[in-house]
C-alpha positions as CSV (number, residue, x, y, z in Angstrom):
1,M,164.7,59.5,-104.1
2,V,163.5,56.1,-103.1
3,R,166.0,53.6,-102.8
4,V,165.8,49.8,-102.0
5,V,167.3,48.6,-99.0
6,S,166.7,45.0,-99.0
7,L,165.1,41.9,-100.8
8,R,163.9,38.8,-99.6
9,T,162.0,35.7,-100.8
10,V,158.7,34.8,-99.1
11,R,158.0,31.2,-99.0
12,P,154.8,29.3,-97.8
13,P,155.1,26.2,-96.2
14,P,156.5,23.3,-98.1
15,R,153.5,21.4,-99.9
16,P,153.4,19.5,-103.0
17,R,154.1,20.7,-106.5
18,E,150.9,21.7,-108.7
19,R,150.0,23.2,-112.0
20,V,146.9,25.3,-112.4
21,L,146.0,25.3,-116.4
22,L,145.4,28.8,-117.6
23,T,142.1,29.5,-119.9
24,S,142.1,30.8,-123.1
25,W,140.7,33.9,-122.0
26,D,143.7,34.0,-119.5
27,V,146.0,33.3,-122.0
28,A,144.5,36.3,-124.3
29,M,145.5,38.6,-121.4
30,L,149.3,37.8,-121.5
31,S,150.1,41.0,-123.3
32,T,148.3,43.2,-120.7
33,N,150.2,45.0,-117.7
34,Y,150.3,43.7,-114.3
35,I,148.0,45.3,-111.7
36,K,149.4,48.0,-109.4
37,K,147.4,48.6,-106.0
38,G,148.9,50.1,-102.7
39,L,148.0,50.9,-99.2
40,L,149.1,54.0,-97.6
41,F,149.7,54.1,-93.6
42,H,150.5,56.7,-91.3
43,K,154.0,55.5,-89.5
44,P,153.3,52.8,-86.9
45,A,154.8,52.9,-83.4
46,S,157.1,50.3,-84.0
47,S,160.1,50.8,-86.4
48,A,159.4,49.9,-90.2
49,L,162.1,47.0,-90.0
50,N,159.8,45.2,-87.4
51,V,156.7,46.1,-89.8
52,V,158.2,44.4,-92.9
53,D,159.5,41.5,-90.8
54,H,155.8,41.2,-89.5
55,L,154.4,41.6,-93.0
56,A,156.7,38.9,-94.4
57,A,155.9,36.1,-91.7
58,A,152.0,37.0,-92.1
59,L,152.6,37.0,-95.8
60,A,154.2,33.2,-95.7
61,D,151.1,32.1,-93.5
62,A,148.7,33.5,-96.1
63,L,150.6,31.8,-99.1
64,A,149.6,28.6,-97.7
65,D,146.1,29.0,-98.7
66,Y,147.0,30.8,-101.8
67,Y,149.6,28.4,-103.1
68,P,149.4,29.9,-107.1
69,V,150.6,33.2,-105.9
70,V,154.1,31.8,-105.5
71,G,154.2,30.2,-108.8
72,C,155.5,31.1,-112.4
73,F,154.2,30.6,-115.8
74,A,155.1,27.3,-117.8
75,T,154.3,26.8,-121.4
76,E,154.4,23.4,-122.9
77,Q,154.2,22.4,-126.4
78,H,152.1,19.8,-127.6
79,K,152.9,17.8,-130.4
80,D,151.1,15.3,-133.0
81,E,151.6,11.6,-132.1
82,H,152.3,10.6,-135.2
83,T,154.4,13.5,-137.1
84,G,156.1,15.1,-134.0
85,A,154.7,18.5,-135.2
86,V,153.8,20.9,-132.5
87,V,149.9,21.3,-132.9
88,G,149.2,23.7,-129.9
89,C,150.7,24.7,-126.5
90,S,149.2,25.5,-122.9
91,V,150.2,27.5,-120.4
92,S,149.9,27.1,-116.8
93,I,151.0,28.5,-113.2
94,D,153.5,26.2,-112.2
95,C,153.2,26.2,-108.4
96,D,156.5,24.7,-106.6
97,G,156.9,27.1,-103.8
98,Q,159.1,29.5,-105.8
99,G,158.1,32.4,-103.4
100,V,156.9,36.0,-103.4
101,E,159.6,38.9,-103.6
102,M,159.2,41.4,-101.0
103,L,161.4,44.7,-101.2
104,H,162.2,47.0,-98.5
105,A,162.5,50.7,-100.1
106,V,163.0,54.2,-98.1
107,A,161.7,57.4,-99.8
108,D,163.7,59.9,-98.2
109,G,162.2,63.4,-98.0
110,V,158.9,62.0,-98.9
111,A,155.7,62.4,-96.6
112,V,152.4,61.2,-96.7
113,A,150.9,64.4,-97.6
114,D,153.2,64.3,-100.7
115,V,151.8,60.9,-101.9
116,I,147.9,62.1,-101.4
117,P,147.2,64.8,-103.9
118,P,145.2,67.4,-103.3
119,D,143.8,67.2,-106.7
120,A,143.1,64.2,-109.2
121,D,146.7,63.7,-110.4
122,V,148.7,61.1,-108.8
123,P,152.3,62.3,-108.1
124,D,155.3,61.2,-110.0
125,V,156.8,59.9,-106.9
126,V,154.2,57.2,-106.5
127,Q,155.6,55.2,-109.5
128,Y,158.7,54.4,-107.5
129,F,156.5,52.8,-104.8
130,F,156.0,49.8,-107.2
131,P,158.5,47.3,-108.3
132,M,158.8,45.7,-111.9
133,G,158.1,48.9,-113.7
134,D,155.9,48.1,-117.0
135,A,156.2,44.2,-116.6
136,V,153.5,42.6,-119.0
137,E,151.4,39.2,-118.0
138,H,153.7,37.2,-120.3
139,D,156.7,38.4,-118.2
140,G,155.4,35.9,-115.7
141,H,157.4,33.3,-117.1
142,E,160.4,34.7,-115.6
143,L,159.2,36.9,-113.1
144,P,157.3,36.4,-110.0
145,L,153.5,36.5,-110.3
146,F,153.3,39.0,-107.1
147,V,155.6,41.2,-105.6
148,V,155.4,43.7,-102.5
149,Q,156.9,46.7,-102.0
150,V,157.1,48.3,-98.7
151,T,158.3,52.1,-98.8
152,E,158.9,53.6,-95.8
153,L,158.0,57.5,-95.8
154,D,159.2,60.4,-93.5
155,D,155.7,59.8,-91.7
156,G,154.1,56.7,-93.1
157,V,154.6,53.4,-94.7
158,F,153.4,52.8,-98.6
159,V,152.9,49.0,-99.4
160,G,152.5,48.4,-103.2
161,F,151.7,45.4,-104.8
162,V,151.9,44.0,-108.3
163,C,150.0,41.2,-109.6
164,N,150.1,39.4,-112.6
165,H,146.4,40.2,-114.0
166,V,146.1,36.6,-115.0
167,L,147.1,35.1,-111.4
168,A,144.0,37.7,-109.8
169,D,141.4,40.1,-111.2
170,G,138.5,42.1,-110.2
171,A,138.1,41.5,-106.3
172,A,140.5,38.8,-106.2
173,P,143.8,40.6,-105.3
174,W,141.6,42.1,-102.7
175,D,140.5,39.0,-101.0
176,F,144.1,37.6,-100.8
177,L,145.2,41.2,-99.3
178,S,142.2,40.7,-96.8
179,A,143.4,37.2,-95.8
180,W,147.1,38.5,-95.7
181,A,145.8,41.1,-93.1
182,E,144.1,38.7,-91.3
183,M,147.1,36.7,-90.6
184,R,149.3,36.9,-87.1
185,G,146.9,39.5,-85.4
C-alpha cells in the first residue's frame, strides 16, 4: 500500500566535527524507542516531488543550526592507565555531517480522510508513514538519529518524523521542526 520511491541524504553546510557527550540520564534512555511524530497536509498546488525537493533544501539549511541532528552515536571505552583494564565508557553524538535520511513515498489509494480517524483509533496504514519500524535509541550507533518520510496521499501529504529520543524530547523536536518550517519561505 505504501511504497518508497526515493531516498536521499540531506547534509548541512560543512563545518568542523564535534562531539556532544551524553549525560547518564541520556544513556539510561538508550533502550527506549525512537519518537514518532507526523504532520498531515492537504495536497499542495505544486507537485509532490517539488514539495520533497523544497523540504530537503530547507532541511539542509535548518541542520546548520541543529548540527547534532546529523550525527550518530559513538561509544568510547575508558581504560585504567596502569592496568589497561576497561573502567567505564561514555557515549556521545558524533557530529561529522553524516546527514539526515529523507524518504519520498506514495500511498496509492489512501486519502486524508483515511488518515484522520472518526474515533480515537489511529488507522493501521499510518504506521507505514514512519521509517525505521521499532528502532530503539541504541540503534543510533548504526542508524540516523533523525529520519523524515514524505508520503504522498491521493489528496494530501503526510510528513512523518522519527527522532532518537536521546537527541531531543519534550518540546525540542517541535522547536527543530519550527525552525525547519521557517527556512526558504
